[in-house]
C-alpha positions as CSV (number, residue, x, y, z in Angstrom):
1,M,-0.1,-0.3,-0.2
2,R,1.1,3.0,-0.9
3,F,0.3,6.2,1.5
4,D,0.1,10.0,0.2
5,T,2.0,10.9,3.2
6,K,5.1,10.2,5.0
7,I,5.8,10.1,8.5
8,A,10.0,10.6,9.1
9,V,12.8,10.9,11.6
10,L,16.1,12.3,10.7
11,L,18.8,11.2,13.3
12,R,22.0,13.2,13.1
13,D,25.0,10.3,12.0
14,D,27.1,10.8,14.8
15,L,24.6,9.9,17.6
16,E,25.5,7.2,20.1
17,P,23.1,3.8,19.5
18,W,21.2,4.3,22.5
19,Q,21.0,7.9,21.5
20,R,19.3,6.8,18.4
21,L,16.8,5.3,20.0
22,N,16.1,7.5,22.5
23,V,15.7,10.6,20.0
24,T,13.4,8.7,17.8
25,A,11.1,7.4,20.5
26,F,10.7,10.6,21.3
27,L,10.2,12.2,18.4
28,V,7.8,10.0,17.1
29,S,5.5,10.8,20.4
30,G,5.3,14.6,18.9
31,I,4.0,13.4,15.1
32,A,1.2,10.7,17.2
33,A,0.1,13.7,19.6
34,A,0.0,16.7,16.8
35,G,-2.0,13.7,14.1
36,P,-3.8,11.2,16.1
37,E,-5.9,10.0,12.9
38,L,-2.3,8.6,11.9
39,L,-3.2,5.5,14.6
40,G,-4.5,2.6,13.8
41,E,-7.1,0.5,16.1
42,P,-5.9,-1.2,19.0
43,Y,-4.5,-4.4,18.5
44,A,-5.7,-8.0,20.4
45,D,-3.7,-11.4,20.3
46,A,-6.1,-14.7,20.4
47,D,-6.1,-14.6,23.8
48,G,-8.2,-11.3,23.8
49,T,-5.4,-9.0,25.7
50,G,-5.2,-5.9,24.3
51,Y,-2.6,-3.9,23.6
52,L,-2.5,0.2,22.3
53,P,-2.8,1.6,18.3
54,M,0.4,2.0,16.4
55,F,0.6,3.8,13.2
56,R,-1.1,3.1,10.4
57,Q,2.0,3.7,8.4
58,P,5.4,3.1,8.2
59,V,7.8,5.5,10.3
60,L,11.3,5.6,7.9
61,V,14.1,6.6,9.7
62,F,17.2,8.8,7.8
63,A,20.1,10.3,9.2
64,G,22.2,13.0,7.6
65,S,24.8,15.2,9.0
66,K,24.6,18.4,11.4
67,E,24.2,20.3,8.3
68,T,21.2,18.0,6.6
69,L,19.5,18.5,9.9
70,T,19.6,22.3,9.6
71,A,18.6,22.6,6.0
72,A,15.8,20.0,6.6
73,R,14.8,21.9,9.3
74,L,14.5,25.5,7.5
75,R,13.2,23.8,4.6
76,A,10.4,22.4,6.8
77,L,9.7,25.6,8.3
78,G,9.4,26.7,4.6
79,R,7.1,24.6,3.2
80,G,4.8,25.0,7.0
81,I,5.1,21.1,7.6
82,P,5.2,20.9,11.2
83,M,8.0,19.2,13.3
84,S,9.0,18.1,17.0
85,V,12.8,18.5,17.2
86,F,15.4,17.4,19.5
87,T,18.4,19.3,20.3
88,S,21.9,17.6,22.2
89,D,20.9,19.8,25.2
90,L,17.9,17.6,25.8
91,F,20.5,15.1,26.8
92,A,21.0,16.5,30.0
93,T,17.4,16.8,31.2
94,G,15.2,15.0,32.7
95,N,11.5,16.2,32.3
96,D,9.4,17.4,30.0
97,R,9.5,21.1,31.2
98,D,13.3,21.5,31.2
99,N,13.1,20.0,27.5
100,R,11.0,22.9,26.4
101,A,13.1,25.3,28.2
102,A,16.3,24.1,26.8
103,V,14.4,24.1,23.3
104,R,13.2,27.7,24.0
105,A,16.4,29.2,25.3
106,V,17.9,29.2,21.9
107,P,17.1,30.9,19.0
108,G,16.0,28.2,16.1
109,D,18.9,28.9,13.8
110,Q,21.2,28.1,16.3
111,L,19.6,24.9,17.6
112,D,22.0,22.1,18.2
113,L,19.5,19.4,16.4
114,V,20.4,15.9,17.1
115,G,16.5,15.0,15.5
116,L,13.4,15.9,13.8
117,A,10.4,14.2,12.9
118,L,7.7,15.6,10.7
119,H,4.5,14.4,9.1
120,G,3.0,15.8,5.5
121,P,2.8,15.0,2.0
122,R,5.3,12.5,0.5
123,N,6.5,15.0,-2.0
124,A,7.2,17.3,0.4
125,V,8.8,15.5,3.1
126,D,11.0,14.2,0.5
127,K,12.0,17.4,-0.4
128,V,12.5,18.4,3.1
129,L,15.0,15.4,3.9
130,K,17.6,16.1,0.7
131,G,20.8,15.0,1.4
132,A,19.7,12.3,4.2
133,R,20.2,8.6,3.7
134,L,17.8,6.0,5.0
135,H,19.4,5.0,8.5
136,E,21.2,1.6,8.6
């Protein structure tokens, strides 16, 4: 099945494995919160045990340099595509209030981005991610 939209995560290519997983989890929570219609129906196993719903479509994870993330942020802003961001400062915080304060303290063009996630029309997201490669 081909979707008209794309959910994508772009990670900086110099992150440690645990950081990649942590950043991805935080970033996609923003996409789910902003687009509850992206979630499918709850799951259940044959025993009737229920499980939470997940995205209806794949989440593609990409990697790129610091410069690639900076350019992607600007292209997303220029196209009006909402995004979630994760900066290097957030590795030192431990709660949502401090996370928001850390992002708010830095002008957008100076954010030390380590990841961003977005959802939008497939072609627009592809253009935002120009220069990134699928994460291995």
